[in-house]
N, C-alpha and C positions, 0 to 999 in steps of 0.2 A: 453460581455461576448464571447469568441471566441471557437470554437467547432473543433473537430477533429473526425474522423472515427477510428474506433477499428480495427486495421489491415487492411486487404483487404475485410471488411465487409461494409455495408451500416448504420452499427449503428454508430449515433453521439454522441459525449459525450463532455461535456463542459471541459474548459482546466483546471479548477479547480472542484475536486471529495470531496464530502463530507465525510469524515471519521467519523468512530462512535465507536471506541474501548472504549470510556471513558463512554458510554451509558449504565447504570445499575450498575456502581460503585460509578465514579465520577459525573455522571448525573443522574437526574430522569427521567422518562418517560415524563414527562409535559416539562421538557428542553430539551430532544431530539425532540419532537414534535415540539417547538419553533423554534429549529434551522432547521429542516427540511423545515419548513414554510418560514422561512427567505431564505434558500439557495435557494429553489424554485423561491421566488421571485425575486431573485438576478439573475437569469438566469442559476443557477446550476441544471444539469438534471441528475446528476451522482451520486450515492450513494454506498458507499464500505463497507461491513461488512464480519463477518466471523462465521462461527458456534461456534467457541470457546470465542468468545467476549462476556462480556466485558473484557478487560486487567486491570493492575493496581487496586487490584490483579487479576490474572487469576486463575479460579478452577473450581470446579465442582457445587458448590453450586450457582454460576451466570451464568454458561455456558447457552448460546442461550439466555439470557436475551435481548441483544441489538438486535437479529433478532426480537424479540417479539416486541420491543417498534415500531421498523419500521413496523411491520405487523399491529400493533393497528393504527399507523396514517395511512397507505395506506387504511385501511378499512375506518378510518373516513374521509378522505377526498375525497376517490374515484380518486385519480391521480395516479395511476398505471400504465396508459399509458403515463403520462409524463415522467418518471422516467426509467433511464436505472439501473437497479439493479445489484450489483454484489457481490457475496459471495464467501466462501472457504469452502473446504473439508481440514481436518487437514491432516499432515503426521504422521509419527510414534512418540511414545513418550508420548502423553497425554494418560493416563492409563483409564480417566474416560470418553474417547470419544471411546466405542467401545474396551475397552482393548488395547488402544494406538497401534493398528494394522496399522494404517496409510492409505494411498489411494490405494486401490485396487477395484477391481469390487464389492464384496459385502459391502464394508465399502461406496463407492461413493453412490449407492443404495441407503443405509439405511440414509446416511447423506444428500442427497438431498430432499429425502422426509421428514426428520424432519426438514430442512429448509424451506421447502416449506409450511409447516404446520406452523411454527412460524411466517414465512413471510406474510401469508395469501394471497398467489398468487399460480398460477399454473405454471409459468415458472421463471427461472433465465435468466437474460440478458446475463451475463460473469459469469460464473462458473470456479473457480479455484482452484489449487492445492496449498493449502498454504505454503507449503516445501517440497521437494523430500524426499522420504523414505530412499534413498541411504546414505544421508549425504549431508553437503553442508559447505560454510564458512561464511555463513550470520550469523546476530546475535553476531558479536565479535568473531565468532569460526575460522576466519581465522588466530589465533596464533597457534592453534593446529590443522588446517585442513592438513588430510591426505587422498587423494582419492584411494592411493594404497591398502588400506585396503578394498576397494570396490568390489562386486562380479559384474564382467562385465555383464555374462549372466543374473543374478538375475536382474540388473538395467535395461536392455533393455527389458527383459520379463514384468516388473512393468509396464514400459512406454508405451509399447504395450498394455497392458492390460488395463490401464488407458484410452488410446486412443479410444480402441475398446468400452468400456462402455460409454465413452462421446459421441461417436458416435450413440449408443442406444439411449440415452439420448435426444439427438439433433432430431434424427427421431422419438421419442416420443411427442417431443414438450415442453419438460421440462428445455432444455437448447436452447439458440440462439447462443451462442459463447463459445469458451473456451480459458482460459488464465492460466497462471503460476505463482509463486510468491517465491521470495528467490532462484532464480534457477541461473544456471551457462550457460556460452556459450555452452558448449558441452551439456548440458541437453536440451537448448532449441533447438540446431539444430537439436539433436535426434528425438525430439518430431516432428519437421516440416520434417525429411525424412521418418521417419516411416509412417506420415500421407499422405505423397506423394505416397507412395511405396503402402499403402493399403487403398487408396480414404477415409480416415479417415478425422474428423475436423482439421483445421489448429488452430495452436495457433496464437492469435491475439495480446496479450500483454504480459508482465511480469511487476510484481509487486516486485521491488526490492526498497532498501533503496537508496536515493540519495539527498544530502544535501552540502553545503559549506565544511563540516568536513568530508564526505564520498563519494569520487567522482570514484567510480572503475568502474561506468558505462561508463565512458567516453572512455573508451580504446576497448578492444575486444567485448564488448556488445554492443557499440555505431556502431561498424563495423556490426555487425549481423542485428541491428536494421535497420540499411542503406539500406542493401542488402534483407532482408528477411520481411521487413514491420511488424516487431514486436516491436510496441511502448513501452515506459516505463510508467509506472503508479507508480511514486514515493511515497512512504511512508516514514515518518519522515524527510519533508523537513525543518524542524527547528530543528531536531537532538535530538526531544522529548522536546523541548522547550528551549533547550541550546542557540539556535541562537538569540533568543529574549532578552538574556542578563540578565535574570532575575535570574540566579544561580552566577553570577560572584561573586568572593571573597568569596565563601562558603555559600551564601544565599540559604535559603530553605523555599521560601514562602510557609505558610498555604495552603493546599488543592492542592497544586501543584504536579505534578508526580514526581518530585524530593523527596517531603517529605514523598511519599508512597513509590517509588522503589529508593533506596537510589544512585545506580548510574545508572538511567535509561539506563538500558539494557547494561552497561558498557561502555557506553557514556561519563557519568560525572567522568572523573577523570584527575588530573593535566595538561596531555600533551594538552587538548584542551583548557584550559584558555588563552594562549597567541593568537592564530589566532581568538577565538572569541573576545577578547578584540580589535584586529586588525580590524575583521569586524565591530564591533561596532563603532570603531572610521571613518571607511568609511560613515557608515550610518550618523553620526553626521555631518561629513563634507559636505554631500549633501540633509541634512536637510530630512533623511528619516527613518522611523521607522524601526528599524532593523529586523524583522519580515516580513515587507512588501520588503525588500532590498533581505533578505534571498530566499524569495519565488519568487519573481519576476527575481531572477538570475536563477532558475530552470526553468521556463517559457522561457527563451532565448536558451533553448538546441532543437536543431530538432529532437531529438529522443523522446523528451515530449510528451506524448499523453494526459496527465493528472497529475496534481499534488494533492495528496490526502492530505488534511487539516483536522486538528483534534482542537476541541476547547472545553473547559469547561466552558466558558461564552460566552455570547453573544457580550461583547467587543471584546474578542478574535476573534470570526468569523467574525465579520465585518470587523475588521483590515486584518484578513488574506484574505478574498473574494476582498478586495479593491486591493490588490497585482496584481490581473488581469489586473487593469487598468494602471499600472505603467509601465513606460518604462525607464530603467536604462540609466543614460547618457553613453556613451562610455567611459569616463575617469574613470568612479566607476568600471566598467567592467574589464579596465585594471589593477586598482588598487586591485581589487578581485583576479585577477590571479596572480599578485605579490606575496598576501598574501597565495595563494595555491602552489606557487612552494616553499615557505620557509616551508611550514606546510603541506605536500601533505599528512600526515595518522596520524592526531592527536588522534584518539580514537581507 
């Protein structure tokens, strides 16, 4: 397993991060513990969660359950010092989370104390804003995205408020580093600029979607990552499982995410089928598991700090982690790029 530092810190994380959003609905506590045991054994030291997890489905009845499962594992094993633990505070819009007010000083303080209690720890290694309050284009919102309705002064004031609060929590020892999620180039840069101007904590990472079907990060965000040392923590590297090939031809395996969330967050629709089939053909040509191909490709990117995997079975987890030891042939990468050129935005 290879490791990289988070931004300009000395916090070293494995290039594969254990995602947890199925724990509490699709996975039991015992299964979550088994996944953490195995991941740690295989050299993964980086776990990612959020106050609103689990998802599929997401809601008030299960909110916080994933953090609770991690907390009981940390207490049982005594492995807190071996793990870089990341969690998130929700942005606006979830009414069952403090009235849906999103990330601001009062809500961040309340959220982190609740997360710390559920996680049974007294500090978070990486605390992230799950999505910006002002709005964004992630989660398939790019088709109706309109930043011109956003209030400039309000957006900047909120970013400043978040940074000042995070700074206080860093000083209090509750946070080691701060990160963003579902952010834009402008948003990340504004955080960096304000932090520099006011001597506040510097953003070390952004957790955005990245996979063979969705490669927005290759452009201006890659440039920002290069110049500012803000690495990507890629979520949905298998596009919600689509790139494994299990949904080809309209299939919906029992217990899969596609059997619960019918369009997998807007990803599972007809335009994705041709490129998925093309990537499956490349995998078959080089005798590779399709999931390993997709994950290994993500790991070739210089802006990639860590790829966040998620699994509902141990077999899936073993396959995903094995991608860390796969070096793709240059010919396979060239063929992937040809497919991407033909289908640049298929979902």
